[in-house]
C-alpha positions in Angstrom: -0.2 0.2 -0.5 1.7 3.7 -0.9 0.8 6.2 1.3 -0.2 9.3 -0.6 2.6 12.2 -0.3 3.2 15.9 -1.9 6.9 15.9 -1.7 8.2 16.3 -5.2 12.1 16.4 -4.0 12.5 20.0 -2.8 12.8 19.9 0.7 14.3 23.6 1.9 11.8 25.3 4.8 11.4 29.0 4.3 12.0 30.4 7.7 9.5 33.1 7.5 6.2 31.1 6.9 7.4 27.6 8.3 7.1 26.0 4.4 9.1 23.8 2.8 9.3 25.5 -0.5 8.2 22.2 -2.5 5.5 21.1 -0.6 3.7 23.8 1.7 4.3 21.5 4.9 5.5 22.2 7.6 8.7 20.1 9.3 6.4 18.2 12.1 4.0 17.1 9.2 6.7 16.0 7.3 7.6 14.6 10.2 4.3 12.4 11.2 3.9 12.1 7.5 3.5 8.2 7.8 1.4 8.1 10.6 -1.3 11.2 10.0 -5.1 9.2 8.9 -5.4 8.9 5.0 -8.3 12.2 6.2 -5.8 13.9 7.4 -3.0 13.7 5.4 -6.4 14.9 2.5 -6.9 17.5 4.2 -3.0 19.3 5.0 -2.9 18.5 1.0 -5.7 20.8 0.3 -4.3 23.4 2.2 -0.7 23.1 -0.2 -1.4 25.5 -2.7 -2.3 28.4 -1.0 0.5 28.0 1.4 3.1 27.1 -1.2 1.6 31.2 -2.8 2.8 32.5 1.0 6.4 30.9 0.3 9.1 34.1 -0.3 10.9 32.0 -3.7 9.7 29.2 -5.9 11.4 26.7 -7.0 12.6 27.0 -10.1 13.0 23.6 -12.2 11.1 21.8 -13.2 10.3 18.7 -10.4 10.4 15.2 -11.5 6.0 15.3 -10.0 5.7 17.9 -12.8 7.3 16.4 -15.2 5.6 13.0 -15.2 2.3 14.8 -15.4 4.0 16.4 -18.8 4.3 13.3 -19.8 0.9 11.8 -19.3 -0.5 14.5 -21.1 1.9 14.8 -24.2 1.7 11.1 -24.2 
């Protein structure tokens, strides 16, 4: 069984917001992710797009997740 994760392998915390630049989770959420229920993970994931809008910088490179999504659309 696979646990859904928003991780895009850009792991660095914005000191201003406390959110990861890559996924938008806090350090505590990242650390506890595998122990959360599916419902808790889904609730957090629903908040991530809004959180990512508040971080100071954005990832400059295409992430693996973005590349895979693009390749599925193109292919």
